[in-house]
C-alpha positions as CSV (number, residue, x, y, z in Angstrom):
1,M,0.1,0.0,0.0
2,F,2.7,2.4,1.2
3,S,4.8,1.7,-2.2
4,R,2.1,2.5,-4.5
5,K,1.5,6.1,-2.5
6,Y,5.0,6.5,-3.0
7,K,4.9,5.7,-6.6
8,L,2.2,8.0,-7.2
9,I,3.6,10.6,-5.2
10,L,7.0,10.4,-7.5
11,K,4.7,10.3,-10.6
12,K,3.1,13.6,-9.6
13,L,6.7,15.3,-8.7
14,F,7.7,13.7,-12.0
15,S,4.5,15.3,-13.7
16,L,4.9,18.7,-12.0
17,F,8.5,19.1,-13.2
18,S,7.5,18.2,-16.6
19,V,4.9,20.8,-16.7
20,V,7.3,23.8,-15.2
21,R,10.0,22.3,-17.2
22,G,12.6,22.1,-14.6
23,Y,15.8,21.8,-16.7
24,N,14.9,25.3,-18.8
25,I,14.9,26.9,-15.6
26,L,18.5,25.5,-14.4
27,V,19.5,27.0,-17.5
28,I,18.5,30.2,-16.8
29,V,19.3,30.2,-13.6
30,L,23.2,29.2,-14.6
31,A,23.0,32.1,-17.3
32,Q,22.1,34.3,-14.6
33,Y,24.9,33.5,-12.2
34,L,27.6,33.2,-14.8
35,S,26.7,36.7,-16.6
36,S,26.9,38.3,-13.1
37,I,30.4,36.6,-12.2
38,Y,31.8,37.2,-15.7
39,I,30.5,40.3,-17.1
40,L,28.1,42.2,-15.1
41,A,29.9,42.1,-11.6
42,K,33.5,41.1,-13.2
43,D,35.2,43.2,-10.3
44,T,33.2,41.7,-7.3
45,S,34.6,38.8,-5.9
46,L,33.1,35.0,-6.3
47,K,32.1,34.7,-3.1
48,E,30.7,38.1,-3.2
49,V,28.4,37.6,-5.9
50,L,27.5,33.8,-5.1
51,L,26.6,35.0,-1.8
52,D,24.8,38.1,-2.4
53,P,21.3,37.5,-1.0
54,K,19.7,40.1,-3.4
55,L,20.9,38.7,-6.1
56,F,19.9,35.2,-5.1
57,T,16.5,36.3,-4.4
58,L,16.2,37.4,-8.0
59,V,17.6,34.5,-9.2
60,F,15.0,32.4,-7.0
61,A,12.1,34.9,-7.8
62,S,12.8,34.5,-11.8
63,S,12.8,30.6,-11.2
64,L,9.1,30.7,-9.4
65,V,7.9,33.3,-12.0
66,I,9.4,30.8,-14.9
67,A,7.3,28.1,-13.4
68,A,4.3,29.6,-13.2
69,G,4.3,30.6,-16.7
70,Y,4.9,27.2,-17.9
71,I,1.9,26.3,-15.6
72,I,-0.5,28.6,-17.1
73,N,0.9,27.8,-20.4
74,N,0.1,23.9,-19.8
75,F,-3.2,25.0,-18.2
76,Y,-4.3,26.9,-21.4
77,D,-3.1,24.1,-23.9
78,S,-4.2,21.0,-21.9
79,E,-7.0,20.3,-24.8
80,K,-4.6,20.5,-27.4
81,D,-2.0,18.5,-25.9
82,L,-4.9,15.8,-25.7
83,I,-4.5,15.3,-29.7
84,N,-0.8,16.6,-30.1
85,R,1.0,14.9,-27.1
86,P,-1.2,12.4,-25.8
87,R,1.7,10.6,-23.5
88,K,2.9,13.9,-22.0
89,S,-0.7,14.8,-21.7
90,M,-1.5,11.4,-19.5
91,L,1.4,12.5,-17.4
92,D,0.4,16.1,-17.2
93,R,-3.0,15.2,-16.0
94,L,-1.6,13.5,-13.0
95,V,-1.6,17.0,-11.6
96,S,-5.5,18.5,-11.9
97,Q,-6.4,21.9,-13.4
98,N,-7.1,23.0,-10.3
99,T,-3.8,22.2,-8.6
100,K,-1.9,23.9,-11.7
101,L,-4.0,27.1,-11.2
102,S,-3.5,27.5,-7.3
103,G,0.1,26.8,-7.9
104,Y,0.1,29.0,-10.4
105,F,-1.3,32.0,-7.9
106,V,0.6,31.1,-5.3
107,L,4.0,31.1,-7.5
108,N,3.5,34.7,-8.8
109,F,2.5,36.0,-5.6
110,L,5.6,34.7,-3.8
111,T,7.7,36.5,-7.1
112,V,6.4,39.7,-6.2
113,I,6.9,39.1,-2.5
114,L,10.3,38.5,-3.2
115,A,10.7,41.1,-5.7
116,S,9.6,43.7,-3.3
117,Y,12.6,42.7,-0.8
118,V,14.9,44.2,-3.8
119,S,13.6,46.9,-5.1
120,F,10.0,48.6,-6.6
121,K,11.9,48.1,-10.2
122,A,11.8,44.4,-9.7
123,V,8.3,44.3,-8.6
124,L,7.2,46.2,-11.5
125,F,9.7,44.0,-14.0
126,F,8.2,40.8,-12.6
127,S,4.5,42.3,-12.3
128,S,4.7,43.3,-16.1
129,Y,6.2,39.8,-16.8
130,I,3.4,37.6,-15.3
131,F,1.1,40.1,-17.2
132,M,2.5,39.4,-20.2
133,I,3.2,35.8,-20.0
134,W,-0.6,35.4,-19.3
135,F,-1.7,37.9,-22.2
136,Y,0.2,35.4,-24.2
137,S,-0.9,31.7,-23.2
138,H,-5.0,33.3,-23.0
139,K,-4.9,35.1,-26.2
140,L,-1.5,35.8,-28.5
141,K,-0.4,31.9,-28.6
142,K,-3.3,31.4,-31.3
143,Y,-1.8,34.0,-33.5
144,P,1.0,32.3,-35.7
145,F,4.6,33.7,-36.0
146,V,3.6,37.1,-33.9
147,G,2.8,34.3,-31.0
148,N,6.2,33.0,-31.8
149,L,8.1,36.2,-31.5
150,I,6.2,37.1,-28.3
151,A,6.9,33.4,-26.8
152,S,10.7,33.2,-27.6
153,S,11.2,37.0,-25.9
154,L,9.0,35.7,-22.9
155,A,11.3,32.5,-22.5
156,I,14.3,34.9,-22.6
157,A,12.8,37.8,-20.6
158,P,13.5,36.8,-16.8
159,F,17.3,36.3,-17.4
160,F,17.7,39.9,-17.9
161,I,16.5,41.2,-14.3
162,V,20.3,41.0,-13.3
163,F,20.7,43.8,-15.9
164,V,18.0,45.7,-13.9
165,Y,20.0,44.7,-10.2
166,Y,23.6,45.6,-11.4
167,R,22.1,48.8,-13.2
168,N,24.2,47.6,-16.4
169,F,23.6,47.4,-20.0
170,D,25.9,44.9,-21.7
171,T,25.3,44.8,-25.2
172,V,27.3,41.6,-26.0
173,I,24.6,39.8,-23.6
174,F,21.7,41.8,-25.5
175,F,22.8,40.6,-28.7
176,H,23.4,36.9,-27.4
177,G,20.0,37.1,-26.0
178,L,18.6,38.4,-29.3
179,F,20.2,35.8,-31.4
180,L,18.8,33.3,-28.9
181,S,15.2,34.7,-28.9
182,L,15.2,34.4,-33.0
183,I,16.3,30.5,-32.2
184,I,13.9,29.9,-29.8
185,S,11.4,31.4,-32.2
186,M,12.2,28.9,-35.0
187,R,12.0,25.9,-32.4
188,E,8.5,27.4,-31.5
189,I,7.4,28.1,-35.1
190,T,8.7,24.2,-35.9
191,K,7.0,22.9,-33.2
192,D,3.6,24.5,-34.3
193,L,4.0,23.2,-38.0
194,E,4.4,19.3,-36.3
195,N,1.2,20.2,-34.0
196,I,-0.9,21.5,-36.9
197,K,-3.7,19.0,-36.3
198,G,-4.1,20.6,-32.4
């Protein structure tokens, strides 16, 4: 009995990790810290950057808001995924729609609370992002190409909160971000073409 319950909990955790795409979040976290260490705060010691509580708070808030974005996107895509990704949809359905929606609101609330510890600009940044990701998932995603361009921009937007924190705009990182955004956009268009029946 315990074994079955334990397996179900593991499946639900794996399902949640799949919904929030934990691997993508780890990439953003790594990118935020690497850009902080080697570019934005290169004159600051490694220890100071890694132990900076405000930077950690922003990176953690970024992780929460990205996870919330994936949850609301999955929430609106649930019917389409039944057609295009039946296996993944079965896994995602281990976590109910109500649980996903509750998780979405909790994560966004925590994001804004954490951002308020850092600065008002951080609150504005994350609040704008929360609105845009909801607006994209609810309205803009259905428009081809435009939706893809917005999706690619939103995918990398949380990374740029470190620029707000350090008040340092680096053109090299900006153009790398633009290039990454174009690659993601092409990937999204390809996915849409593959999922045309949904």
